[in-house]
DOMARVEX-9011 format. One line per 4 residues: their letters; for each residue x, y, z of C-alpha. Coordinates in steps of 0.001 Angstrom, whole numbers, m for minus. Each point is the difference from the previous one (the first is absolute). Example, Ala and Ser with C-alpha at 12.3 -4.5 7.8 and 13.67 -1.06 7.14 Angstrom:
BEGIN
AS = 12300 m4500 7800 ~ 1370 3440 m660
END
This chain:
BEGIN
MKKQ = 0 0 0 ~ 2793 2410 898 ~ 1745 m786 m3239 ~ m3143 912 m1983
ELNR = m328 3298 1886 ~ 3616 814 m721 ~ m524 m632 m3681 ~ m3028 2327 2
GNNG = 2047 2683 1763 ~ 2695 m88 m2624 ~ m2573 360 m2824 ~ m2182 2814 1317
GRQT = m2380 m2390 1703 ~ m739 m1940 m3189 ~ 911 m3651 m475 ~ 2188 m795 m3013
RKKP = m1768 m1727 m2928 ~ 1100 m3610 m236 ~ m2315 m1324 m2728 ~ 707 801 m3658
AKSC = m2023 2729 m1786 ~ m2607 m1103 m2581 ~ m361 3243 m2010 ~ 1658 357 m3385
LFCR = 3369 1684 m190 ~ m1378 3186 m1719 ~ m2591 620 2707 ~ 2455 m728 2814
LRKL = 2547 2478 m1314 ~ m2628 2758 m404 ~ m1892 m982 3120 ~ m3237 m505 m1930
KCDR = m2833 m2268 1006 ~ 239 m3171 m2072 ~ m2997 m2238 m733 ~ 2491 m2819 m841
GRPS = m1701 m714 m3312 ~ 1752 m2234 m2459 ~ 1514 191 m2490 ~ m380 3735 732
CGSC = m1463 1805 3015 ~ m2379 2959 m294 ~ 2703 2651 544 ~ 2267 m1483 m2638
SSRH = m2884 m559 m2477 ~ m961 3676 214 ~ 3557 795 m1008 ~ m224 m2364 m2974
QKSC = 2416 m2618 1418 ~ m712 m3482 m1276 ~ 1305 m1865 3071 ~ 1197 607 3515
NYED = 3177 m1106 1676 ~ m893 m1989 3074 ~ 3601 m816 900 ~ 173 m870 3676
NSSA = 2003 2418 2112 ~ 1508 m3012 1735 ~ 1375 m3083 m1738 ~ m893 m3520 1064
KENQ = 3527 m431 1324 ~ m374 3096 2180 ~ m3284 m1343 1352 ~ 1679 m3264 901
LRAK = 2828 1844 1745 ~ m2507 2100 1967 ~ m1772 m3122 1117 ~ 3260 m1744 869
YRRC = 1623 2811 1936 ~ m3139 1644 1423 ~ 969 m973 3535 ~ 3812 278 m438
SKFE = 1740 2584 2209 ~ 2268 2661 m1420 ~ 3002 m1591 1757 ~ m673 m3354 m1634
MARR = m358 1677 m3374 ~ 3300 1851 460 ~ 1792 m3190 1012 ~ m1406 m1811 m3000
IEEL = 1114 2796 m2309 ~ 3550 m212 1376 ~ 71 m3769 m541 ~ m1129 385 m3600
ESQI = 2524 2757 m649 ~ 2752 m2224 1422 ~ m1050 m2856 m2269 ~ m22 2294 m3006
EKHA = 3482 1235 885 ~ 1371 m3546 307 ~ m1661 m964 m3253 ~ 1609 2991 m1684
ESEI = 3412 m1043 1350 ~ m446 m3550 m1284 ~ m975 1358 m3391 ~ 3251 1977 m55
HRGQ = 2037 m3155 835 ~ m1654 m1957 m2783 ~ 1547 2302 m2531 ~ 3694 657 m558
NPLY = 1578 1471 3111 ~ 1896 3126 m1128 ~ 2468 m522 2858 ~ 906 m3539 m1028
NIRY = 2458 990 m2711 ~ 1779 2632 2052 ~ 3299 m1841 328 ~ 3594 1085 58
LSSK = 2933 m2355 m535 ~ 3162 1321 1589 ~ 2939 m1570 m1841 ~ 3581 770 960
HDRH = 3074 m2169 m497 ~ m2145 m3075 m812 ~ m2030 511 3178 ~ m3741 198 m504
IIYG = m2704 1104 2456 ~ m3581 635 m1041 ~ m2086 2681 1731 ~ m3802 303 39
PTSY = m2504 2890 m44 ~ 457 1179 3614 ~ 3794 210 m314 ~ 1351 3526 m462
RAIL = 2369 m1385 m2639 ~ m2916 m1287 m2077 ~ m1909 3253 484 ~ 2970 2082 m1127
ANQK = 710 m2312 m2930 ~ m3552 475 m1274 ~ m36 3782 445 ~ 50 2242 m3059
DTFA = 757 3282 1696 ~ 3232 1954 81 ~ 1420 m1808 3011 ~ m481 m3388 m1649
KYRE = 1665 1292 m3140 ~ 3123 1060 1847 ~ 65 m2572 2796 ~ 3036 m1750 m1500
EIWK = 1953 3236 50 ~ m1095 683 3560 ~ 1038 m3520 1026 ~ 3497 483 m1428
VLKV = 519 3080 2184 ~ m1356 m1852 3036 ~ 2255 m2958 m741 ~ 3132 2168 138
SRNT = m962 1237 3455 ~ m825 m3525 1140 ~ 3303 m1450 m1193 ~ 1920 2810 1703
WKRE = m1649 m811 3321 ~ 776 m3705 m472 ~ 3691 660 m542 ~ 250 2288 2998
HHYS = m1727 m2490 2298 ~ 1496 m3174 m1539 ~ m3482 m1340 m659 ~ m1001 m2508 m2672
TLSE = m3356 m1598 m706 ~ 1981 m3025 m1203 ~ 1563 m622 3415 ~ m2369 m2932 558
ISYI = 1461 m1660 m3083 ~ 3613 1139 258 ~ 763 m1609 3347 ~ 209 m3472 m1561
ETAP = 3084 1233 m1860 ~ 1868 831 3213 ~ 1685 m2468 2306 ~ m963 203 3698
SHTD = 2273 2368 1887 ~ 2596 m1344 2470 ~ m131 m3446 m1605 ~ 1863 m1882 m2678
SSSV = m3247 m1187 m1595 ~ m829 617 m3646 ~ m2935 2076 m1158 ~ m3177 m1748 m1090
IESV = 818 655 m3653 ~ 3552 m1297 351 ~ m1313 m3168 1654 ~ m2519 m487 m2811
CKSL = 2719 272 m2647 ~ 2121 m2585 1830 ~ m2913 m2451 238 ~ m984 229 m3667
PTYE = 1278 m2524 m2539 ~ 2244 1178 m2812 ~ m1435 2385 m2548 ~ m182 m2700 m2666
VLRQ = m1736 m2503 2293 ~ m2501 2634 1154 ~ m788 966 m3577 ~ m465 m3609 m1064
CLID = m2201 m648 3016 ~ m2255 2913 m994 ~ m147 m1218 m3607 ~ m895 m3523 1140
FFAS = m2723 1372 2263 ~ m1519 1989 m2861 ~ m101 m3223 m2038 ~ m1860 m1900 2745
HFYH = m3710 m802 118 ~ m227 1712 3372 ~ 1004 3358 m1477 ~ m2323 m385 m2989
SYQI = m2886 m718 2365 ~ 368 3469 1562 ~ 2045 2276 m2289 ~ m114 3008 2295
VHEE = 3488 1269 m881 ~ 1412 761 m3425 ~ 2907 m2313 m853 ~ 1926 2499 m2116
RVLK = m390 2756 2597 ~ 1386 m2231 2779 ~ 2997 m1121 m2081 ~ 767 3620 m861
DLQD = m146 905 3701 ~ 2412 m2873 688 ~ 2482 1527 m2429 ~ m460 3519 1393
CFIQ = m95 m694 3745 ~ 2880 m2425 645 ~ 3701 812 m145 ~ 2147 m2973 m957
GPKD = 3410 m766 1426 ~ 2961 m1437 m1909 ~ m501 m3206 m1925 ~ 851 m3226 1785
HKTG = 2351 m1906 m2319 ~ m1084 m3377 1330 ~ m3750 451 m300 ~ m83 2737 m2615
CHEI = m2572 1837 2126 ~ m124 3394 1698 ~ m778 587 3651 ~ m2509 2730 835
IALS = 1881 2576 2064 ~ m2439 2923 250 ~ m3293 1481 m1115 ~ m413 2954 m2326
LDSK = m3195 2025 435 ~ m941 3572 m844 ~ m331 2709 2634 ~ m3587 m1024 810
KNYY = 1119 m3470 1115 ~ m2690 m2277 m1386 ~ 1134 m3142 1806 ~ m3237 m1701 m990
KVGV = 1540 m736 m3395 ~ 2546 m2119 1860 ~ m2763 m1338 2255 ~ m1945 m1346 m2983
MTAI = 3079 m1911 m1163 ~ 867 m1409 3438 ~ m3675 m980 532 ~ 90 m1882 m3305
LCLA = 3278 m1591 1105 ~ m1713 m1290 3153 ~ m2856 m1474 m2036 ~ 2429 m1505 m2505
SHPK = 2290 m1478 2674 ~ m2676 m1574 2182 ~ 211 m2359 1877 ~ 3525 1191 773
KVPE = 202 2270 3022 ~ m73 3746 m638 ~ 3273 1676 1078 ~ m453 1993 3189
AIEI = 1260 3231 m1588 ~ m2624 m181 m2752 ~ m2748 m768 2528 ~ 1010 3071 2034
FHRI = 100 2084 m3187 ~ m3561 m1108 m847 ~ m1274 806 3472 ~ 1473 3496 m189
LTSF = m1495 656 m3452 ~ m3361 m1148 1321 ~ 226 2383 2972 ~ 534 3259 m1961
ISAK = m2948 2366 535 ~ 851 3371 m1545 ~ m1425 1306 m3258 ~ 3475 m383 m1514
VFYI = m584 m3694 m670 ~ m3053 101 m2267 ~ 1686 m1848 m2813 ~ m1679 m2493 m2304
ERAQ = 2675 m2446 1094 ~ m1177 308 3622 ~ m3418 m1438 m855 ~ 1637 m2751 m2033
FLFL = 2512 m776 2765 ~ m2703 m267 2662 ~ m2086 m2380 m2104 ~ 3061 m2124 m799
RYLY = 627 m231 3748 ~ m3566 m1169 461 ~ 567 m2706 m2616 ~ 3208 m1133 1684
INVA = m1728 m316 3400 ~ m2469 m2392 m1636 ~ 2537 m1882 m2123 ~ 2080 m617 3113
GLDG = m3072 m1116 1960 ~ 323 2815 2539 ~ m3529 1406 m197 ~ m1098 m1594 3292
GDQS = m2437 m2367 m1683 ~ m2729 2652 m176 ~ 1784 2977 m1595 ~ 366 1619 3435
HCIF = 3702 691 m632 ~ m935 1794 m3221 ~ m2412 2559 1462 ~ 2444 2871 488
IHGL = 1982 m518 m3199 ~ m3283 m54 m1922 ~ m1177 3167 1734 ~ 3180 1797 m1042
TVDT = m411 m1281 m3550 ~ m3600 1237 m209 ~ 819 3436 1443 ~ 2971 430 m2314
AIHM = m1969 m1059 m3080 ~ m2979 2260 745 ~ 2060 3083 827 ~ 1958 m505 m3201
GLNE = m3196 m246 m2012 ~ 321 m3609 m1177 ~ m3776 m294 333 ~ m496 2901 m2430
DLRH = m68 76 m3790 ~ 3764 m462 m331 ~ 81 611 m3740 ~ m1473 3437 569
LFMN = 1778 675 3291 ~ 3500 m694 m1337 ~ m677 1483 m3418 ~ 2624 2720 408
ENHP = 2436 m2057 2057 ~ 2893 m2147 m1118 ~ m1877 m3291 226 ~ m104 m2135 m3162
IEEI = m3390 m1544 m635 ~ 1367 m3527 504 ~ 1093 908 3545 ~ m3485 1305 805
TYLE = m1370 m3448 m833 ~ 2125 m1481 2791 ~ m1269 2614 2460 ~ m3628 m725 m930
RLWL = 618 m3681 612 ~ 1679 791 3320 ~ m3119 1846 1138 ~ m2180 m2928 m1075
WILF = 2098 m2421 2075 ~ m131 2384 2972 ~ m3805 m53 m242 ~ m23 m3795 m28
TDVK = 2431 m142 2928 ~ m2315 2325 1916 ~ m2833 m2516 m425 ~ 2303 m2898 906
ISLS = 1170 1600 3246 ~ m3519 1121 874 ~ m1276 m3555 m468 ~ 2852 m1500 2014
TGIP = m112 2427 2933 ~ m3743 711 71 ~ 542 3765 m66 ~ m1707 2301 m2569
MRIN = 2015 837 m3091 ~ 2338 2981 140 ~ m845 1222 m3506 ~ m3515 1418 m284
DDFV = m1969 485 m3194 ~ 1146 3612 m377 ~ 3360 m1370 m1143 ~ m1378 m2713 m2283
DKVR = m905 1434 m3362 ~ m1630 m2993 m1678 ~ m187 1511 m3465 ~ 3683 844 m190
LENY = 1067 m3356 1355 ~ m2113 m1788 m2561 ~ 1217 2162 m2870 ~ 3683 m188 764
SSPR = 441 m3532 1300 ~ 1621 m2237 m2583 ~ m1886 m3181 m1024 ~ 2139 m2097 2354
DILL = m1102 2163 2930 ~ m3731 m70 m700 ~ m528 m3095 2153 ~ 1915 1593 2874
YKTT = m2050 3169 m402 ~ m3396 m1755 m57 ~ 764 m2283 2914 ~ 1387 2842 2117
LKLR = m3117 2123 m468 ~ m2246 m2989 690 ~ 1769 m832 3243 ~ 65 3684 988
SIMK = m3772 180 m300 ~ m347 m3034 2281 ~ 2363 1403 2627 ~ m1999 3232 88
QIHA = m3194 m1983 676 ~ 1686 m1979 2782 ~ 1117 3171 1793 ~ m3169 2029 m568
RDIS = m1133 1326 3380 ~ m3771 226 m470 ~ m808 m2579 m2692 ~ 172 m3740 591
PNIP = 1550 m1797 m2995 ~ m1916 m2787 m1697 ~ 2788 m2558 269 ~ m1637 m2873 m1963
FIIE = m724 2384 m2868 ~ 3548 1402 74 ~ 1524 m3480 m78 ~ m2260 m1151 m2827
DLKN = 780 3160 m1960 ~ 3739 m506 563 ~ m209 m3608 m1176 ~ m1789 1112 m3162
FTKK = 2687 2645 m492 ~ 2761 m2624 146 ~ m1810 m2082 m2611 ~ m37 2984 m2364
VFKP = 3580 1256 341 ~ 2114 m3002 1100 ~ 767 m3367 m1459 ~ m1592 m2791 2076
LYFY = 1897 m803 3174 ~ 523 m3615 m1025 ~ 1953 1279 m3025 ~ 2762 1316 2268
LNTS = m91 m3130 2187 ~ 1169 m1999 m3014 ~ 3783 555 m1 ~ 226 m750 m3724
NLDG = m1931 3234 m670 ~ 2505 2182 1845 ~ 2580 1916 m2030 ~ 955 2825 2379
NEFT = m1990 2738 m1706 ~ m2994 m373 2304 ~ 1685 1394 3124 ~ m2192 3124 178
ELQL = m3154 m2091 m493 ~ 1079 m2328 2806 ~ 503 2897 2403 ~ m3474 1308 m774
WHTT = m1558 m3463 303 ~ 1576 m521 3426 ~ m1230 3347 1301 ~ m3493 m687 m1342
LLMI = m92 m3441 1649 ~ 1071 1447 3341 ~ m2679 2685 m338 ~ m2657 m2697 m540
ASLS = 1324 m2011 2955 ~ 20 3036 2313 ~ m3514 1081 m959 ~ m1319 m3535 478
NLYT = 1556 m204 3459 ~ m1421 3410 910 ~ m3471 m1078 m1068 ~ 149 m3077 2230
LTHQ = 1210 2118 2933 ~ m2597 2765 m318 ~ m3189 m1863 m965 ~ m2246 m2199 2071
GYNT = m728 m2778 m2479 ~ 2464 m2064 m2015 ~ 324 m70 m3745 ~ 1505 m2971 m1841
IMLN = 1310 2206 m2830 ~ 1742 2341 2458 ~ 1482 m2893 1982 ~ 1271 m1733 m3150
SSVL = 1537 3229 m1342 ~ 1741 684 3313 ~ 1818 m3340 m343 ~ 367 m511 m3760
APLN = 1273 3500 m837 ~ 3079 m145 2300 ~ 506 m3688 m814 ~ 236 848 m3700
SLHL = 2317 2914 787 ~ 2287 m2392 1882 ~ m267 m2574 m2779 ~ 846 2680 m2550
CFKV = 3102 1047 1975 ~ 1497 m3485 m45 ~ m1045 m858 m3551 ~ 1615 3153 m1328
LEGY = 3091 m691 2114 ~ 222 m3470 m1521 ~ m722 1178 m3546 ~ 2406 2929 80
LKLD = 2782 m2173 1401 ~ m436 m2341 m2968 ~ 260 2950 m2389 ~ 3297 1031 1572
NNNV = 1554 m3462 254 ~ 1798 312 m3327 ~ 1368 3389 975 ~ 1819 m912 3242
SSDS = 3383 33 m1711 ~ m198 3766 m574 ~ 3082 1886 1193 ~ m2028 3071 913
ACFP = 259 1219 3584 ~ m3520 1376 m341 ~ m2529 m2307 1664 ~ m2921 1199 m2198
KKWT = 2100 m688 m3098 ~ 1141 m3450 1118 ~ m3417 m927 1450 ~ m2070 2306 m2158
HLIN = m3308 m1667 875 ~ 686 m1365 3465 ~ 408 3445 1569 ~ m3542 841 m1122
ALFL = m1314 m3219 1520 ~ 1769 721 3291 ~ m1522 3477 m5 ~ m3504 m1485 m321
VYMN = 637 m2487 2805 ~ 1334 2690 2336 ~ m2944 2290 m730 ~ m2834 m2539 255
AFRS = 815 m3417 1474 ~ 31 860 3700 ~ m3270 1909 m86 ~ m1692 m2763 m2017
LIQI = 1152 m2573 2537 ~ m1255 2068 2945 ~ m3389 625 m1612 ~ m559 m3722 m507
YTIF = 983 m705 3597 ~ m2431 2705 1092 ~ m2898 m1988 m1458 ~ 1327 m3168 1645
LQSM = 49 1756 3369 ~ m3478 1445 m497 ~ m1365 m3443 m758 ~ 1600 m1303 3207
EDKN = m1180 2819 2271 ~ m3392 1025 m1416 ~ m2530 m2687 930 ~ m2690 1319 m2339
LKLF = 2420 190 m2910 ~ 1179 m3517 714 ~ m3569 m1278 m41 ~ m826 1914 m3186
MRKN = 3018 m1393 m1848 ~ m711 m3480 1289 ~ m3586 68 m1288 ~ 959 1506 m3368
IFTK = 3234 m1858 m682 ~ 840 m807 m3604 ~ 938 m3569 m951 ~ 2777 m917 2413
NQAI = 2496 m1309 m2532 ~ m853 2390 m2844 ~ 3225 1552 m1336 ~ 303 3770 m477
CPGD = 194 1110 m3620 ~ 3120 2079 m744 ~ m923 3661 m376 ~ m3426 m370 1604
IEGP = m637 2889 2414 ~ m3752 m546 427 ~ m596 m3658 826 ~ m3470 m1569 m4
YDKC = m2850 2499 155 ~ m1859 m1398 3013 ~ 2606 m2195 1694 ~ 3109 659 2101
ISLK = 3437 m1107 m1132 ~ 1461 m2648 2286 ~ 2773 1485 2144 ~ 1571 m3432 51
IVFK = 468 178 m3781 ~ 1409 3521 318 ~ 2443 m1185 2664 ~ 1204 m2863 m2214
EMVN = 470 2374 m2945 ~ 2213 2236 2142 ~ 2055 m2939 1253 ~ 574 m1157 m3586
MFDR = 1101 3493 m1062 ~ 2665 278 2675 ~ 1158 m3609 m419 ~ 470 626 m3719
IHQE = 2584 2756 459 ~ 2328 m2514 1701 ~ 114 m2317 m3016 ~ 3307 m660 m1717
NLKP = m801 1992 m3148 ~ m530 3072 2155 ~ 3151 m537 2056 ~ 1466 3439 m841
LAEV = m2937 1598 1789 ~ 1157 m1617 3230 ~ 2930 2399 m74 ~ m2420 2878 m288
WQNS = m1938 m1345 2988 ~ 3104 m305 2151 ~ 1319 3476 m743 ~ m3237 1955 149
YYFS = m1441 1246 3276 ~ m3422 393 m1588 ~ m62 m3523 m1435 ~ 1080 m1417 3333
IIIS = m3004 1717 1619 ~ m2371 m1417 m2634 ~ 1402 m3512 385 ~ m153 231 3782
MEKI = m3580 1251 m21 ~ m1046 m2822 m2335 ~ 1597 m2589 2272 ~ m1785 1381 3042
GRRT = m3266 60 m1933 ~ 552 m3514 m1300 ~ 430 m1416 3498 ~ m2768 2061 1557
FGKA = m2706 m426 m2610 ~ 1111 m3541 m783 ~ m1140 m919 3484 ~ m3233 1938 m545
IQYI = m661 m1818 m3283 ~ 612 m3321 1729 ~ m2542 926 2684 ~ m2535 1025 m2664
DEEL = 454 m3308 m1832 ~ m614 m1928 3200 ~ m3104 2053 732 ~ m1375 m490 m3520
EAEE = 612 m3724 219 ~ m1934 m72 3267 ~ m2881 1803 m1662 ~ m102 m2388 m2929
NASE = m184 m2965 2374 ~ m2674 1599 2151 ~ m3643 m834 m370 ~ m2652 2591 m763
NNLT = m1027 m37 3656 ~ 3456 1144 1008 ~ 325 2846 m2520 ~ m1550 2500 2389
TIFH = 2575 m897 2631 ~ 2855 320 m2476 ~ m1073 3430 m1198 ~ m419 1019 3617
NLED = 3630 m981 595 ~ 1030 2535 m2639 ~ m610 2640 2647 ~ 3241 m1149 1662
PLLE = 3370 1406 m1134 ~ 1420 m1765 m3028 ~ 3326 m694 1676 ~ 827 m557 3647
FPEN = 3566 1385 179 ~ 2182 m1750 2600 ~ 2384 1914 2238 ~ 2999 m1048 m2085
FIDD = m1741 968 m3242 ~ 2591 2617 m1044 ~ 2945 m2345 570 ~ m1853 m2777 m1783
ILGP = m744 2186 m3023 ~ 3246 1923 m282 ~ 2500 m2638 1034 ~ 3663 1044 141
SGNF = 318 3653 m1051 ~ 2937 m692 m2306 ~ m1995 m2309 m2241 ~ m1900 2707 m1815
FDAN = 2747 1833 m1841 ~ 1969 m2843 m1509 ~ m1987 m3263 143 ~ m781 m1490 m3429
IHGW = 2162 2653 m1673 ~ 3183 m1545 m1332 ~ 2377 1284 m2650 ~ 3486 1318 m509
SSFE = 1818 1083 3126 ~ 1072 3287 m1547 ~ m2457 2428 m1561 ~ 2729 1389 m2235
EFFP = 379 m3407 m1675 ~ m3352 524 m1634 ~ m244 3776 m154 ~ 3641 1130 m359
END
């Protein structure tokens, strides 16, 4: 009532009209009385108008709004208006982002003395470089004047921005020790041996699988960077006595060559001086080290860590070296359009191809480490320009490109905060992807099909299999019910990865058997295929083994899972088809069959025809861990399998009346571990590193 009185007070005591007027428009405007005749009222007819305009002074939409908001307060209306304005503003912003961002192409590449740093739109360097005013026109002249003043101050205060780099040239004070550089020169082979080692490496399959450095550029750097001593009349070779670099001291040119030397000389031990030199190069943090060779050196170090089996089994020892590689590559613009970026620089087009491939391998490594460590990828989509990668990747890199992007999309779904991934769909989609882009898995399991050119495909297959295995395990852990397809994939995917490791090892050793008489000191040249096989084993075998054991443990500890697998077991003695990662659609693969397959794999590597591999086992820390883990698993799960067989036999002999009792007994733990279980399983600790591994007493007899 008070509200009505207030409205009357504001309108001179009259209530505002709320219903629409019915008079024609002419009469309303002139305030004439309208008889509302149609097609023409009396007033309009007297003025010789054929029809009247009865347009409503309020549209139907306005009437609806009046009815809807008749009881809405002014505060509510104001709040609603603000919400709508906010939505309109956000929509406008999204419309802007859908088009070409004018800030995206504001880039500035600072290139001095072969150092390259790229700057983006918020950098003052990029802003100045894109200016067209007077200051921008004369900034080079201004910088020259500023540089004179800067250099004067440096001389007066004995300051150098290269001090971080220069200290490796100086011997420690108050000692008789050599400098780092002097020690490196003493530890290097002769110039001729080093050159031949580099040439042999560039001829190896391992190099051709990556091709991230340009062969001719490295050999030219070898000639320019090393000072040779007098010729040795006995050997005809020259010792390396010093290094020769320009004033900017790009030691990464030397680092690329010594990193290649480490890869080429493996499994021989890296000289301590070279290892120290590599650690120091890795530790440099100033902007004075943004050389192309730095990115290449860091990635070569990553490769060596994996070739030597030093990645920790899950890439954990590669996290920091990969982070440095990513940061270096991004800040040098390797993720950009390199053909446009280096258009005015002294970079031949063939060298740019190697840099594009380096960035592609860095992207794949980012997925690999993310998968292995369970941490989101370092490289986000802002640095992955799909169009440029697709346009500039050579045909041999297309598979690497497609697989990397596919696995990246899966990793993003796994780590999404607010959206739960549809794991069965992802796995099915990934399986369909492998059918489209890869040869069938059983093709690679046939050693007669291997020729050494499939190394990149094998790496991608392994990573894909481990992705399927991990997703399948995650599904079982995070969902209430059990799924036969998920359970089968969680076992068959890592089993095939393990099978692939040993089949490739066997096949590649056969390919190299007629090349063992080579006089080359370069391991990749002498064993041009075997080094690739070892790389695959180091990268994948341990994780595959652990993932299979994980399912074994789950089946022992989870009573419901044990019962589900027991009820849905596939034919007990049905063999597993090579390359099968799915298994039967509605049945569970027998873990007993899986266990026997694993035992056969590891027994096979001790056969006489694979005797040379025993030397690899004995002299590799990583292999010794794999062998030891398999022996522990064989004893542990062998006892479990025996218990399962006895239980199944009891069930088969039981009558139908006793089935209820038997299934009730499944509620008990699968194994009752005795107090001396650990001693019983492990046995003497020394048995695990050398039992069943017999070969030459000296490693050098086989790998001189």
